[in-house]
Residue, then its C-alpha position, 0 to 999 in steps of 0.5 A: m500500500a503506497n502512501v499509508e499514514k498511521v493514525s490513532i483513533a478512539l473507539t467505544p468498547e462496543m465498537l472495538a469488540v466488533v472490530r476485533e470479532a471481525v478480525e478474529s473470525g477471519d473476515y479481515a486480516s487486520s483492524s486496519d482492513v475493517l476500518r478501511e472498508a468501513l470508511q470506503d462504505w461511508k464514503r460511498r453512502r455519503a456520495l449517494e446521499q449527496k446525489d439524492l439531495e441534489a436530485l431532491r433540490r432539482l425536483w424542488q426547483q422544477g416544482l417551484a418553476s411549474g407555477p402555483g399549485r392546484y389547491a388553495d390551502m392545506a385543507a383543500i389538499k387534505a380533502e383531495a387526499r381523502r377523496r382519492q383514498a375513498a375512491a381507491q377503497d371503492t374500486q378494491p374488490p371485497d374480501a372473499 
């Protein structure tokens, strides 16, 4: 491994037990391997979360740009939701 820097970290006893168990079980060769993989997973998850956030921001902007909504207020939105729910229940076949 090129350009490896040694660092010291503090873990709770529970986290340390998990790391040690992973090594003792043979799943990993060392504590460093466990932590490297955990950091890689964390990095991937953060990247996905960032993509999701960017997509949500894009959708938000598209919604704002699409103009005013159909419903005047929250009461109208709730009334429409109740109407749709009732309509969906009316179209479901009765239980046999």
